[in-house]
C-alpha positions, -999 to 999 in steps of 0.1 A, spaced: 217 -386 45 188 -367 28 192 -350 -5 201 -313 -3 177 -287 -15 184 -278 -51 186 -240 -61 192 -225 -94 184 -196 -115 160 -199 -142 146 -177 -171 109 -182 -175 90 -172 -205 56 -160 -192 31 -138 -211 32 -106 -196 15 -72 -203 42 -47 -206 56 -31 -174 41 5 -171 67 31 -179 80 50 -148 67 86 -145 95 111 -148 72 135 -127 79 132 -90 48 125 -66 55 149 -36 22 141 -19 11 177 -19 -24 167 -28 -24 142 2 -24 113 -23 4 93 -38 30 105 -14 55 80 -27 84 103 -35 112 94 -47 94 63 -63 75 68 -97 42 64 -108 35 31 -129 -1 38 -139 0 36 -176 -10 -2 -177 -18 -17 -210 -42 -45 -221 -25 -69 -243 3 -95 -229 35 -102 -249 60 -128 -245 85 -118 -216 115 -136 -198 115 -134 -162 144 -140 -140 134 -166 -112 152 -183 -83 140 -218 -79 143 -239 -47 134 -275 -47 134 -306 -26 116 -339 -29 82 -324 -20 79 -289 -30 92 -263 -56 94 -227 -48 98 -200 -74 109 -163 -66 107 -134 -87 135 -109 -74 127 -84 -100 91 -82 -89 94 -73 -54 107 -107 -44 74 -122 -50 69 -161 -45 54 -168 -77 47 -205 -68 47 -228 -41 42 -260 -62 32 -293 -43 50 -321 -61 32 -347 -42 -1 -335 -52 8 -321 -86 -9 -288 -77 0 -252 -71 -6 -239 -35 -12 -202 -44 -29 -188 -75 -6 -188 -103 -21 -168 -132 -10 -180 -169 -5 -145 -178 11 -117 -158 -12 -88 -159 -3 -54 -142 -33 -34 -131 -36 -4 -109 -39 -15 -74 -4 -10 -59 10 22 -42 25 33 -74 -1 17 -97 9 -13 -113 5 -45 -93 1 -84 -99 -23 -110 -84 -11 -143 -71 18 -158 -51 32 -141 -20 36 -105 -18 58 -87 10 44 -53 21 63 -31 45 64 5 56 33 21 42 -3 11 39 -13 -7 9 5 -29 -18 41 -18 -13 62 5 -36 84 -24 -43 58 -48 -54 66 -51 -90 103 -34 -89 135 -52 -84 147 -58 -49 182 -67 -34 186 -105 -34 210 -134 -25 213 -170 -25 225 -190 4 231 -227 11 231 -242 47 252 -269 61 221 -289 70 213 -291 32 187 -264 34 189 -234 8 173 -199 8 169 -168 -12 171 -135 8 151 -105 -7 145 -72 7 149 -35 2 156 -1 19 124 20 21 132 56 10 130 83 23 126 72 59 153 47 56 138 17 73 143 -16 56 130 -52 54 143 -86 44 128 -120 41 148 -153 40 128 -177 19 140 -209 30 135 -246 20 146 -276 40 155 -310 25 128 -332 41 101 -305 48 72 -298 26 69 -261 37 79 -227 28 96 -212 58 99 -174 59 122 -155 84 111 -118 83 135 -92 94 127 -54 100 152 -26 109 143 11 119 166 37 105 196 50 126 183 85 137 145 88 133 116 62 136 103 43 107 70 29 101 60 -5 112 36 -19 87 40 -54 77 16 -80 58 27 -110 40 -1 -114 14 -7 -149 -1 -32 -151 -32 -51 -184 -34 -75 -195 -62 -110 -203 -47 -140 -221 -60 -175 -224 -44 -162 -254 -25 -134 -233 -6 -134 -228 30 -113 -205 52 -101 -215 86 -96 -186 110 -99 -191 147 -109 -156 161 -138 -143 182 -150 -118 158 -144 -101 125 -132 -66 118 -137 -51 83 -124 -16 96 -158 0 86 -175 -24 108 -172 -53 132 -193 -84 130 -196 -120 143 -174 -149 129 -178 -172 112 -216 -166 109 -228 -132 101 -265 -126 89 -272 -164 88 -242 -170 65 -212 -188 73 -186 -165 59 -158 -193 62 -171 -205 30 -162 -182 2 -193 -188 -17 -212 -168 9 -188 -140 6 -211 -120 -18 -194 -85 -14 -158 -72 -15 -143 -66 20 -111 -70 39 -118 -90 69 -95 -91 98 -99 -118 127 -96 -103 161 -89 -120 196 -74 -149 176 -65 -180 198 -45 -200 174 -11 -193 157 -23 -211 126 -49 -207 100 -60 -225 71 -76 -228 36 -89 -257 20 -106 -264 -16 -128 -295 -14 -131 -295 -55 -93 -297 -58 -88 -317 -24 -58 -293 -18 -51 -264 5 -29 -243 26 -18 -240 62 -1 -210 77 17 -208 109 32 -178 128 35 -168 165 3 -149 170 20 -126 195 45 -115 168 21 -114 139 -13 -112 154 -29 -100 119 -51 -126 101 -68 -113 71 -92 -127 46 -99 -106 15 -121 -112 -14 -135 -90 -42 -166 -110 -37 -186 -134 -59 -209 -106 -73 -204 -93 -108 -181 -65 -99 -158 -88 -79 -157 -112 -108 -145 -84 -133 -114 -82 -111 -108 -118 -116 -111 -112 -155 -88 -85 -153 -60 -102 -136 -64 -138 -152 -70 -151 -188 -88 -181 -173 -106 -158 -149 -93 -175 -118 -110 -165 -85 -87 -146 -63 -87 -143 -26 -59 -133 -2 -46 -149 31 -26 -122 51 -5 -123 82 6 -90 97 22 -74 125 -7 -57 139 -44 -68 143 -56 -47 112 -41 -26 84 -57 5 100 -30 1 127 4 16 119 29 22 147 65 37 148 94 15 141 119 29 167 154 41 154 177 12 151 150 -14 161 155 -50 149 128 -71 147 126 -109 135 99 -134 133 90 -165 112 61 -176 91 56 -208 76 34 -217 45 22 -255 41 7 -272 11 -19 -297 25 -35 -323 5 -63 -348 9 -70 -338 45 -107 -327 36 -105 -298 59 -81 -283 84 -80 -284 123 -45 -276 134 -7 -277 127 21 -282 151 56 -298 152 57 -307 115 22 -323 115 -12 -311 100 -43 -325 116 -79 -326 101 -108 -338 124 -142 -337 103 -175 -352 112 -190 -376 85 -227 -377 93 -242 -389 126 -221 -412 147 -186 -410 129 -157 -386 126 -125 -390 105 -92 -381 117 -64 -374 92 -31 -367 100 -3 -354 75 33 -351 79 49 -318 68 80 -338 73 86 -377 78 77 -387 114 78 -423 129 66 -439 157 39 -417 171 8 -424 192 -25 -407 186 -52 -403 212 -87 -391 204 -111 -378 231 -148 -368 233 -147 -345 263 -131 -366 290 -140 -399 274 -111 -415 255 -124 -426 219 -94 -446 209 -56 -447 209 -37 -457 177 0 -462 171 12 -446 138 43 -462 122 48 -434 99 36 -401 83 51 -378 58 40 -354 31 37 -386 9 18 -408 34 -12 -396 57 -27 -415 86 -64 -417 85 -87 -431 111 -123 -432 113 -140 -429 149 -175 -442 159 -194 -416 181 -223 -420 203 -254 -397 199 -241 -360 209 -206 -372 210 -180 -354 191 -143 -359 186 -132 -326 201 -98 -335 212 -67 -351 197 -32 -357 215 -1 -369 197 30 -379 211 64 -394 199 81 -424 210 96 -409 241 63 -396 252 68 -360 244 39 -342 234 38 -329 197 2 -318 194 -27 -314 218 -55 -300 198 -89 -291 212 -116 -281 191 -120 -243 189 -156 -235 200 -169 -204 180 -194 -179 194 -229 -187 183 -239 -151 183 -248 -133 151 -242 -95 150 -231 -64 132 -218 -32 145 -209 -3 121 -176 17 130 -180 53 137 -170 71 105 -158 102 122 -136 85 149 -104 104 136 -122 137 139 -104 161 165 -122 170 197 -112 200 213 -128 189 245 -100 161 246 -73 164 273 -39 173 265 -28 136 268 -58 125 245 -51 153 220 -14 144 220 -21 107 212 -47 117 186 -19 137 170 4 109 171 -18 85 156 -24 109 126 15 115 124 22 77 121 -6 73 98 11 91 71 48 95 83 69 112 72 44 134 53 24 157 76 -12 161 69 -37 188 75 -56 172 106 -20 165 120 -10 203 118 -44 213 135 -37 189 165 -2 200 170 -12 236 168 -41 230 193 -18 214 217 11 240 214 -15 265 225 -24 248 254 12 235 265 42 250 246 64 228 266 48 194 261 78 171 257 61 145 236 48 172 210 81 188 211 100 156 203 73 149 174 81 184 160 118 179 164 115 144 144 97 161 118 122 190 116 152 166 113 134 146 86 130 180 68 166 189 71 159 218 95 185 207 121 186 239 142 148 241 147 151 205 158 178 214 184 156 242 197 127 220 202 146 193 221 164 219 242 129 231 253 115 196 258 146 188 282 137 217 304 109 193 316 130 165 321 170 169 319 176 132 322 151 121 295 176 97 277 156 93 244 155 132 239 195 133 246 199 109 219 179 127 195 194 160 205 228 144 198 220 136 163 206 170 157 237 186 171 258 163 150 240 172 117 242 209 129 282 206 128 282 208 167 302 175 172 315 179 207 281 189 220 267 158 202 293 135 219 284 150 252 247 143 247 253 106 236 275 103 266 249 113 292 223 93 274 244 63 277 242 64 316 206 55 312 199 17 303 168 21 282 188 43 257 223 28 262 226 10 229 215 39 207 235 63 226 267 44 224 262 39 188 257 76 184 287 83 206 306 60 184 295 82 153 303 114 168 339 103 175 343 91 137 327 124 128 357 142 148 381 117 133 391 103 167 394 67 157 405 53 190 378 72 209 351 56 185 367 22 189 364 24 226 329 35 226 321 9 201 339 -18 223 318 -5 253 286 -10 231 295 -46 222 301 -55 259 266 -43 264 247 -56 233 271 -82 219 248 -95 192 232 -63 181 237 -54 143 239 -17 147 265 -20 174 285 -47 151 281 -21 122 297 9 139 324 -14 155 333 -26 121 337 11 110 357 19 141 380 -11 137 387 -4 100 395 32 109 418 23 136 438 0 115 425 -33 126 411 -45 91 416 -82 99 392 -78 130 368 -56 111 368 -82 85 360 -110 106 332 -92 124 317 -81 91 316 -120 79 294 -127 110 272 -97 104 267 -106 67 259 -143 75 229 -130 97 219 -103 73 235 -107 38 212 -79 23 222 -49 44 237 -21 23 255 -6 51 275 -39 56 280 -39 17 296 -5 19 320 -17 47 328 -49 28 336 -27 -3 360 -4 18 377 -35 33 381 -52 -1 357 -80 8 333 -96 -19 297 -103 -10 278 -125 -30 247 -105 -42 226 -112 -72 248 -143 -78 279 -120 -81 263 -93 -102 261 -66 -75 283 -52 -50 261 -31 -30 224 -35 -24 196 -10 -26 213 22 -39 248 37 -40 236 70 -28 218 55 3 249 36 11 273 66 10 251 90 28 259 78 63 297 85 55 288 119 40 272 128 73 303 116 94 325 136 70 345 104 59 350 118 24 373 91 10 349 63 22 322 81 5 341 87 -26 347 49 -30 310 39 -25 297 67 -50 320 56 -77 298 25 -79 266 29 -99 241 5 -85 205 7 -76 174 -14 -74 153 16 -91 159 28 -128 170 62 -110 191 87 -130 229 88 -121 225 125 -117 220 125 -79 249 100 -74 273 120 -96 262 153 -78 271 137 -46 304 124 -59 311 157 -72 304 171 -36 326 145 -20 356 152 -43 354 190 -37 357 181 0 389 159 -10 401 191 -26 401 169 -61 391 200 -85 398 180 -118 378 148 -106 351 170 -94 348 188 -129 345 154 -144 318 142 -122 298 174 -128 305 170 -166 289 135 -163 260 149 -141 252 174 -170 249 145 -195 225 125 -171 186 126 -176 166 146 -152 138 121 -154 140 101 -121 165 125 -105 150 120 -71 175 124 -42 159 111 -11 182 112 20 181 141 42 216 143 39 210 153 1 195 186 14 227 199 26 249 183 -1 229 199 -29 224 232 -11 262 235 -5 270 223 -40 244 246 -56 260 277 -40 295 267 -50 282 260 -86 253 283 -92 252 278 -130 247 241 -127 207 240 -133 206 200 -126 218 207 -91 192 233 -85 165 211 -99 174 181 -77 177 204 -46 142 216 -55 129 180 -56 144 169 -22 129 201 -5 96 196 -21 94 159 -7 101 175 28 70 199 21 96 230 22 76 243 -8 87 277 -11 123 268 -9 116 242 -36 102 267 -59 132 290 -53 156 261 -63 135 253 -94 135 291 -102 172 293 -101 174 262 -123 154 280 -148 175 311 -146 206 289 -152 191 279 -186 170 248 -179 137 246 -198 127 211 -188 94 196 -186 98 181 -153 109 214 -137 82 234 -155 56 209 -142 70 212 -105 67 251 -108 31 246 -121 24 224 -91 38 251 -69 17 280 -87 -14 260 -83 -8 255 -48 -3 293 -43 -36 301 -59 -15 315 -92 -37 297 -115 -30 318 -147 8 311 -141 3 276 -136 -19 271 -168 10 287 -186 38 267 -168 18 235 -176 14 244 -213 53 249 -215 58 217 -196 36 198 -222 55 213 -253 87 201 -237 74 166 -225 72 148 -259 36 141 -251 41 122 -219 9 106 -210 13 110 -174 17 147 -179 -12 145 -200 -34 130 -174 -22 155 -147 -24 185 -169 -59 174 -182 -71 172 -143 -59 207 -138 -71 222 -168 -106 206 -162 -106 222 -127 -102 257 -143 -126 251 -169 -102 249 -197 -123 224 -217 -113 237 -252 -76 236 -245 -81 202 -231 -98 189 -263 -69 206 -286 -41 189 -265 -60 157 -270 -64 160 -306 -27 163 -311 -19 129 -295 -13 98 -317 -38 72 -321 -19 48 -302 -17 71 -272 -55 76 -274 -61 41 -273 -43 38 -238 -66 37 -207 -48 63 -189 -59 86 -219 -90 71 -225 -104 78 -191 -95 116 -191 -111 115 -226 -146 106 -213 -143 133 -188 -135 158 -217 -164 149 -236 -187 149 -207 -174 184 -195 -183 198 -229 -218 179 -231 -205 158 -261 -227 127 -251 -227 111 -285 -191 113 -287 -187 100 -253 -210 70 -258 -188 62 -291 -156 64 -270 -171 41 -243 -180 15 -268 -149 12 -285 -119 17 -260 -109 -7 -232 -109 8 -198 -85 -8 -174 -96 10 -142 -76 8 -109 -88 -1 -74 -95 36 -67 -109 45 -101 -146 36 -98 -156 67 -118 -157 49 -151 -192 33 -143 -205 68 -131 -191 84 -163 -209 58 -184 -242 64 -166 -237 102 -170 -229 97 -208 -261 74 -212 -284 98 -193 -270 128 -214 -276 109 -247 -313 105 -236 -320 140 -230 -328 152 -263 -351 123 -273 -370 130 -239 -372 168 -250 -385 158 -284 -411 133 -271 -393 103 -286 -400 81 -257 -392 48 -272 -357 61 -284 -353 76 -249 -361 44 -233 -337 23 -255 -309 46 -246 -316 45 -208 -318 9 -210 -282 7 -217 -274 22 -184 -285 -12 -168 -259 -29 -190 -222 -34 -181 -201 -36 -212 -171 -58 -207 -146 -32 -220 -155 -10 -191 -141 -38 -169 -166 -31 -141 -195 -52 -132 -228 -47 -113 -222 -41 -75 -241 -67 -54 -253 -42 -28 -248 -6 -41 -254 -9 -79 -262 28 -80 -287 23 -106 -314 46 -91 -308 74 -117 -314 51 -146 -345 35 -130 -361 69 -120 -354 83 -154 -369 51 -172 -398 58 -147 -402 93 -159 -400 84 -195 -427 55 -190 -448 79 -172 -446 104 -202 -454 76 -226 -486 69 -205 -473 33 -190 -481 40 -154 -473 3 -143 -440 3 -160 -433 34 -145 -443 24 -112 -419 -7 -114 -388 16 -120 -395 40 -94 -398 10 -69 -364 -2 -82 -348 33 -75 -365 38 -42 -358 1 -27 -321 2 -39 -295 5 -11 -274 38 -13 -245 57 5 -260 86 20 -253 120 1 -245 105 -32 -263 112 -64 -279 78 -62 -294 86 -29 -308 119 -42 -326 100 -69 -339 75 -43 -354 107 -29 -372 116 -61 -383 80 -66 -403 82 -33 -418 115 -43 -428 100 -77 -445 70 -56 -463 96 -36 -444 88 -3 -437 125 4 -425 120 42 -399 94 30 -387 117 1 -385 149 22 -366 131 49 -338 123 24 -339 158 13 -336 172 46 -305 149 53 -290 162 20 -294 197 31 -280 190 66 -250 173 48 -243 202 26 -244 227 54 -220 207 75 -246 199 102 -242 162 95 -207 148 89 -197 128 60 -168 103 65 -135 116 59 -133 94 25 -166 106 12 -157 137 -8 -124 121 -21 -144 93 -34 -174 112 -50 -158 144 -57 -159 176 -37 -190 192 -53 -213 163 -47 -230 175 -17 -236 208 -35 -251 189 -63 -274 167 -41 -285 199 -20 -297 215 -53 -315 183 -63 -332 185 -29 -344 220 -37 -356 207 -71 -377 181 -53 -394 209 -35 -405 226 -68 -377 251 -68 -365 247 -104 -350 281 -106 -329 278 -72 -318 245 -80 -305 256 -115 -288 286 -99 -270 263 -73 -258 241 -101 -245 272 -120 -226 284 -88 -212 251 -84 -198 248 -120 -183 284 -115 -165 272 -84 -157 239 -97 -159 234 -136 -151 197 -135 -181 189 -112 -196 156 -121 -234 154 -127 -238 192 -125 -235 202 -161 -257 171 -169 -285 185 -149 -281 219 -162 -285 204 -197 -319 187 -186 -348 199 -208 -377 220 -190 -403 191 -194 -380 167 -175 -372 192 -144 -408 199 -141 -415 161 -138 -388 160 -112 -398 189 -94 -436 181 -93 -454 182 -59 -476 152 -54 -498 151 -24 -497 128 6 -510 92 -2 -542 99 14 -549 128 -8 
């Protein structure tokens, strides 16, 4: 009998930068960025680590030790290979939070689980629900998972270790919401430490980097499977994969990793690097004290991360992945049946076959082939994680060992490996940057599918292009059933149930028997208080096989809503006969059994459901109501996820006493304020006609903080609205109602609720800031400025508000007010990166270049993945500082200043980019200075550097390339760029969707003016820049060029002849 897996809790002390505080200001996503409500921003990262204790769950057997961080998104911190004495993943010695995740803070290393929305998940450094379980076979596992608000889909991962298996096995489970679709986006992200001797083994036909596609593994003459040849940062998704497995091996450490999952269930295979150029290495510096070089291996549910599809209502999807440490194999060829195979050539005339056991295997036979020729047959007594079989095979000229077949003692085939033949082509194809633009020439079906892609890309928050597509289709076909269903789903999410009913009834006129529409209409009617009609819709839908499960679950709920327990049980029993193992059916059957007085049967069924999925908070709620214990967080929790989320379905079904019992428990994974829970409790107690208890709940609610009072459920809209009408003098209720309405893009209603909170006596920084956001959206900028000012006065100098306020004041040109607010900050606050980044912009917007360079030299800037501006700001400050010496003819001084623009100070944490360094402005101006100083050859060298550098079209660096070609006398080349800049500014040439977001909205106006300057039109260029600053007072680079001295502008605007002249 093998020894059982050991599992225990352990507190590890790991140096860690302090966890960024939660921003109290909700992110509604109105600006189409950071639509993460109800979750908070965590972007105030700091530099210096401190000792910190982290709770871990440790699983260990003879071969490996697995360490899990349940309070950090359930991240697998470590998969330690005890046989080799090495880590399988990158494990940084210090945990450093940096702004890469959806909420900001993120950690590198280990395995991270990403679900629901594109990017690094909102849970990545937050606590999740967890539970430890032990198996009868000696295995042990830790379950981790969470509910994704506000769309209410959920994920769970069973992290399992078996006694005699040197592998980490993951069972992944995702569930759609009960009523509306969720989003299916899943990527398991493993961080590995690489060296120049690291190789990645992906078996696909070509690579998709989203902005381009190219051959694999060779591109541009380089073998990209070797990390040392990945010079630039890039996502790389292997397409048309033909193996379930992939691998990684570091020949310096003689250690690596194999990963396997069913490629039909998890087709996504990603290989990411920040690149080995200088900019990429700065990322390594920011995440690791020892500068470990980080890469990612990811497996996902779709081929690339550009793909997101709906997770249907009540969908339950389960699949497995395994991560296997490999040692001494000197490469990787395949894994199957608990075996890892490596077949490697060893010069001419010989190959080496290595077979490693993931678990002990005895009495095997191995055959090696070259084509149809048998190279040899060997008996293998035993392989295991500690014992590898090695066999060298002689080869004739032109022969290769291209097939290995392994069988067990009974002759059963365990592995039949055939060498993967990669394409020998070497090609590159750029993606269409405008592929998501709407085209009115599309057919109705094409337009609908385009609209649906846009909807699911950002669900549940609709975006501008989606509205355009839906409005266009509605004009063409007002009765389009697919569009009407989409509109109904959007309205249901927004709490507009009557409008959803109207859309669905209209859609059903085309097809009265459309079962999915009937189910959705049933839920809309139920939420509108029309229970009998809802039951009728569910019953009709239940006659159709494709919707029967969902319809019967809905019918059970409709009967529970009506208090008809026996009818509910009859519907649930019918559903159980149709779908005996479905968890949603099991859940509503437990509810019906309990309500029908059959608690024993309910408890027995509930135990079975909890054994299959111990983290589902809907099951925890039923356990609570049945008086059963659930073993969560080693007995520290009774309900997973959040009490309000667990109670919401009971409120919807008017099961008031059930909801009361759940809401009396204050439990949540997030540090949310108890105010929403207490408001919901007061609502339920009022329904139960308990006035004293209601008053007590409201009194407790008044004492709760409004920070992170973020109700998320659609049910909360009706709860808070009704409660606010009953208690109009309770400002906290109005405040929370405004928050949940704002998260549904019901802006004006949200504003009215926040206004009522003010009228009820609330002068709170968060409410004032929310009203400021709304005023700015309406174009009421004076009002917004005043509201922001009051919000700041009440904020206690909150740095998240400082960053937001400074950005808005900058856009309004209120630079003096910005500086006064900054001057009032403490020195500690001024040293925070979140403040220092805004301070640089303050100084640049006031043309204070000396002060800007001083700040840039003494602060540390912890830029995030999307905060590339610090380098551009540094260059802007350098150029600004050089303008005075240029005007004064002090060319040596100007040269010394501009030369700093080619430096990359470590405190900026941004190294030189290997392909697009954007140094052309510095090189061009150095050329001008050298020319003014009489050094023609030195000037030419700098002009050539500026002209030959690669640039993104339309950027300031591209415009300076234009000036460099003109300075070199190549007027046709320079004017060609000028013409393209003009066309881009006029909209005649389209820019990619990301362009203005990345470079700023004014960039095309700036470069257009620079093109006019290149034609000798100095006054026109200045006037264009002045108009740009009037429209956008915080436009980058524009003020800098208005500050340029006349002598410099004349040099930039000279009109050299053609080369032959």
